[in-house]
C-alpha positions in Angstrom: 58.4 -40.0 12.0 61.6 -41.9 12.7 64.2 -40.5 15.0 67.5 -41.9 16.4 67.8 -42.3 20.1 69.0 -39.1 21.8 67.8 -36.9 19.0 64.9 -34.5 19.1 62.2 -34.7 16.5 60.4 -31.5 15.4 56.7 -31.7 14.9 55.3 -29.0 12.6 53.3 -26.4 14.6 49.5 -26.4 13.8 48.4 -23.7 11.5 47.0 -20.7 13.4 43.5 -21.1 11.8 43.0 -24.8 12.6 40.1 -25.2 15.1 40.5 -26.8 18.5 38.0 -29.2 20.0 36.3 -28.8 23.3 34.4 -31.5 25.1 31.9 -30.0 27.5 30.4 -32.0 30.4 28.2 -31.1 33.3 26.9 -32.8 36.4 24.0 -33.3 36.0 24.1 -33.7 32.2 21.6 -32.0 30.0 22.7 -28.3 30.5 22.1 -25.9 27.6 25.4 -24.7 26.1 26.0 -21.1 25.2 29.3 -20.1 23.6 30.4 -16.5 23.4 26.8 -15.4 24.1 25.3 -17.5 21.3 22.9 -20.4 22.0 24.3 -23.5 20.3 21.1 -25.6 20.6 23.3 -28.3 22.2 23.1 -29.9 25.6 25.9 -31.5 27.7 27.7 -33.7 27.0 28.8 -32.2 23.7 31.9 -31.9 21.5 32.4 -28.6 19.7 35.0 -27.2 17.3 36.1 -23.6 18.1 38.5 -21.2 16.6 41.8 -20.8 18.6 41.6 -18.2 21.3 39.6 -17.3 24.4 35.9 -18.3 24.6 33.2 -17.9 27.2 31.2 -21.0 27.9 27.9 -20.7 29.8 25.8 -23.6 31.0 22.1 -23.3 31.9 20.0 -26.0 33.5 16.5 -25.7 35.1 16.8 -25.9 38.8 20.5 -25.1 38.9 22.5 -21.9 39.0 23.9 -20.7 35.7 27.7 -21.3 35.4 30.2 -19.4 33.2 33.8 -20.4 32.4 36.5 -18.8 30.3 38.5 -21.2 28.3 41.6 -20.9 26.0 41.3 -23.1 22.9 44.4 -24.1 21.1 44.3 -25.1 17.4 44.4 -28.8 16.6 44.0 -29.8 20.3 41.3 -31.5 22.3 40.4 -30.0 25.7 37.8 -30.9 28.2 35.6 -28.7 30.4 33.7 -30.3 33.3 31.3 -28.2 35.4 29.5 -29.4 38.6 26.2 -27.4 38.6 24.9 -26.1 42.0 21.2 -26.5 42.8 19.3 -23.2 43.1 18.6 -22.4 46.8 14.9 -22.7 47.5 13.3 -19.8 49.3 11.4 -20.7 52.4 8.4 -18.7 53.5 7.0 -18.8 57.0 3.5 -17.8 57.8 2.9 -16.3 61.2 -0.5 -16.3 62.9 
């Protein structure tokens, strides 16, 4: 699109139904990705296309606490979600004699 200096150019707004893209990363990688309560069969890192709007992203990884995030996806845009997973606290048992 050509514009003259000092002039505003107008970009057409994306259609409401166009999907947005979300790149999901975790540290450590390899977390199972659940979107809006549905298992995706994917593990981080992963790129997904989602309908515009609010979505709940859950990450599950053995030995780490489950993490959940709410994201707002906008049509025709790329967003990134990075989550640092916390190790599960190990319970310690003491034997007394």
